[in-house]
Every structure is written in C-alpha cells, then in structure tokens.
N, C-alpha and C positions, 0 to 999 in steps of 0.2 A: 737597540730598540727604543722608540721614541715613546714616553708615557704620554698618553691622552687623556682627556676627560672621558671618551668613549670606552678606551682600555681599562681604565681604573673602575667605571661603573660595571664593565662586563666582568671585571675580574672579581668585585667584591660584593657586586650588589644582591646577588643571590643568597648570600650569607646574611646581609643586613636585612632583606626582605624577610627570611625565615624567623629572625629575632623579634621582629615588628609584626609578624604575621599579615603582611600587605604584598602586593605583587611591587616587582622591582620596579623601582624608578625610571622614568623616561626622559628625566632633564636633570641638569647638575644641580640645579636648586633644589629639587624634589629630592635629589640623592642627599644634599647635604642634610635636609630635613629628616630623612630618615636614618641616617648615620648617628645625627643627634638623638634620635628617639631611641635607636638602640643603645646608644650610650648611655642613657637614662635607665634602661631597663635592666644593663647588663650591672651598672654601678649599684642598682638597687640588690642585685642578686648577689654582690660580693665577688664579680668575676674579676680576676686579673686583667689589667690592661683597658678597662672601659674608659679610664681617662684619656688615652691615647685616642679614641673614637671622638671624644668631645674636641680635641686637638684637630683632628682630620676634617670634622665638620667645619669648625672654623675657616679651616684652609679652603675648603670646597665652596665655603659661601663668597669667601674672597675671590676666587677664581669665577665665579659666578658673575661677579659683577666687574672682572678685570678683562683686558683684552691683550693680546700680544704676547711678548715675552714675560710679562706680569703675570697673567693668566696661566700660562705654562708653568713657571716657576712654583704658583699656588698648587697647581695638579700635581707637581712632582712630587711637594712636601706632602700633600695628602696621601699619595700613593705609599710614600713611606711610613705615614703614620698608620695607613691600614694593613701594612704588611704582614700584621700578626693576627688579623681577623679570623682565618680559618682556625688558629689553634684557641682563639679567645671563644669563638662559636663553639667549638666542640668542648671546651671547658662548660659552658652554659648548657647544651644539651646534656651533659652528664647530670647536670642539678634538676632536671626536668622529672 
C-alpha cells in the first residue's frame, strides 16, 4: 500500500479534529496546523505520545512545501509518527 497525504489525512484526521473540536482538515497544510494544535492540547493534558504529534506536524509541514520523492518521504515519516494517534486520543478521551 502506498502511503499518500490523502490516505494519512483520512486515516488520522477525524481523531485530530476530535481533539481540537474542529472539522477535519481539507489540505495538507491545514492538517499540519491541526496536528500541531492537537499536540499542544494533548501535551497540556499530560497525554503520553503528544511529542510524536509535534514531530508529525513538522513532517507534514515539510511535505506541504515539498514535491516528488521528498514530499513522499515526509508523508511516510508523518504517517509513522501518527501511527499511535488512535491510542493517544483514546487516552485523552478517558481524561475528559
């Protein structure tokens, strides 16, 4: 399976949107901003793994300004960094 920006956004966007209480992002740059905002919220709540979201946001921002193989590499990195988002958000929900 090829990991694309669209697949990454569709896989994790609803989790991120839930944390920040906004609609899911429609562009990669917007998704990067939302991931960064979610990282801040999760970090303030003491949720384990919030730092991985900061890293993912940086990778997504890099992907947004890149093209070709460089963009693909940044997206793959971000997808790896977001892999634990379902568990991270589940921990957050338990705190609410």
